[in-house]
C-alpha positions in Angstrom: 13.7 -4.7 2.3 17.0 -2.6 4.2 19.3 -3.7 1.2 16.6 -1.6 -1.3 16.9 1.0 1.4 20.6 1.9 1.2 20.7 1.5 -2.5 22.6 4.8 -3.5 22.3 5.8 -7.6 24.3 8.7 -8.7 25.0 10.5 -11.8 27.0 7.7 -13.0 24.1 5.7 -12.8 22.1 8.3 -14.6 24.4 8.9 -17.3 24.4 4.8 -18.1 20.9 4.7 -18.4 20.8 7.7 -20.8 23.6 6.3 -22.7 22.0 2.7 -22.8 18.7 4.2 -24.2 20.4 6.5 -26.4 19.2 9.4 -24.7 21.0 12.8 -24.6 22.8 14.2 -21.8 20.1 17.0 -21.2 17.0 14.5 -21.4 14.5 15.2 -18.5 15.4 12.1 -16.2 15.8 13.3 -12.9 16.9 11.1 -9.8 15.3 11.4 -6.6 16.2 10.1 -3.3 14.1 7.1 -1.6 13.2 9.1 1.7 12.4 12.7 -0.5 8.8 13.1 0.2 9.0 16.4 -1.0 10.5 15.4 -4.6 8.5 16.9 -7.7 6.6 12.8 -8.3 5.2 12.9 -4.9 2.6 15.4 -6.4 -0.2 14.9 -8.4 0.5 18.5 -9.9 3.8 17.5 -11.5 2.9 16.3 -14.6 4.2 12.5 -15.8 3.8 10.4 -18.8 3.4 7.7 -15.7 5.6 5.9 -13.7 7.2 2.4 -13.9 8.6 0.6 -11.3 11.3 -1.8 -12.5 12.4 -4.1 -11.0 9.4 -4.1 -8.7 9.6 -6.6 -5.5 7.0 -8.4 -3.7 7.4 -5.9 -0.9 7.0 -2.9 -3.0 3.9 -4.8 -4.7 1.9 -5.1 -1.4 3.0 -1.8 -0.3 1.4 -0.4 -3.4 -1.6 -2.2 -3.7 -2.4 -1.8 0.1 -2.0 2.4 0.0 0.8 2.3 1.8 3.3 5.3 1.4 6.8 4.4 3.6 8.9 6.1 0.4 8.7 7.8 -2.4 8.3 4.9 -4.9 5.4 4.1 -3.0 4.2 7.6 -2.5 4.8 8.0 -6.3 3.0 5.5 -7.2 0.1 6.1 -5.0 0.0 9.2 -7.1 0.0 7.9 -10.5 -2.9 5.6 -9.7 -5.0 8.5 -8.2 -4.1 10.7 -11.2 -5.4 7.8 -13.4 -1.8 7.9 -15.2 -0.2 4.9 -16.2 1.6 2.9 -13.6 3.6 0.0 -15.0 4.6 -2.5 -12.2 7.6 -5.0 -13.7 7.9 -7.8 -10.8 11.4 -9.1 -10.4 10.7 -12.4 -8.1 8.6 -15.8 -9.0 7.1 -18.0 -8.0 3.9 -16.0 -7.1 2.0 -17.0 -4.0 -2.0 -16.5 -3.3 -1.1 -13.1 -1.6 1.0 -11.7 -4.4 -1.4 -12.5 -7.2 -4.0 -11.2 -4.9 -2.0 -7.8 -4.9 -1.2 -8.0 -8.8 -5.1 -8.1 -9.4 -6.1 -5.4 -7.1 -3.1 -3.2 -8.5 -4.4 -4.1 -12.2 -8.4 -3.3 -10.9 -7.1 0.2 -9.8 -5.5 0.6 -13.2 -2.1 -0.3 -13.2 -0.2 -2.7 -16.0 1.0 -5.7 -13.8 3.9 -7.2 -15.8 7.0 -9.7 -14.9 10.4 -9.6 -16.6 9.6 -12.3 -19.2 11.3 -11.6 -22.8 10.1 -13.0 -26.0 11.4 -15.8 -28.0 9.8 -15.4 -31.6 12.6 -12.5 -32.0 15.1 -15.2 -31.3 17.3 -13.3 -29.2 21.3 -14.2 -29.6 22.3 -12.9 -26.2 20.8 -12.0 -22.9 21.2 -8.1 -23.6 18.5 -8.7 -26.7 16.3 -9.9 -24.1 17.0 -7.4 -21.8 16.0 -4.9 -24.9 13.2 -6.6 -25.5 11.7 -6.1 -22.0 13.0 -2.4 -21.6 11.4 -2.1 -25.4 8.1 -3.6 -24.4 8.0 -1.1 -21.0 9.0 1.9 -23.1 6.2 1.2 -25.6 4.0 1.1 -22.6 4.4 5.0 -22.3 4.6 5.6 -26.2 8.2 6.1 -26.1 9.5 5.3 -29.6 12.1 2.7 -29.7 13.5 -0.5 -31.6 15.1 -2.5 -29.1 13.9 -5.5 -30.1 12.5 -6.9 -33.5 8.3 -6.8 -33.3 6.2 -9.7 -34.2 6.0 -10.0 -38.0 7.7 -6.8 -38.8 11.1 -6.7 -40.8 11.3 -3.1 -41.0 11.9 -0.8 -38.1 7.7 -0.2 -37.4 6.1 3.4 -38.5 5.1 5.9 -35.5 1.3 5.3 -34.7 -0.3 8.5 -34.2 -0.5 10.5 -31.1 -2.6 8.5 -28.3 -3.0 5.2 -29.9 -2.3 2.2 -27.6 -1.1 -1.0 -29.0 
């Protein structure tokens, strides 16, 4: 966990994320320091579409499932659940033991979307990037962000936009 606490993502990382997602530089994407409990996302009055923890370690899974708020990720996740907003947990580790499975169930029962970074293979990925794009696209789908990062099941062309509020 010490390694996670010392990660430092600067402006270059943010620019890289925006570029990868083909978003303009002025997109409303904000990075916060892990120890910044005064960040906007630490409060339920700050409106968001939800939260995705990508990747989520089994330690973070356990902390969020237990309602601990040891850092901003834990606090923001707890707030997201409290406010009944979508919370997606994308686990990065395997295999799962009984404790981790119980933590996943606890979060699912609390309203979280629990997932693992498992790419689909029906779209016949040709590269690692294709597999990553599948997982990223599915995460974006959960929050209603339009994307065409992967070929969808039985769709030959780019999908039609769904009406607002419709979940797939």
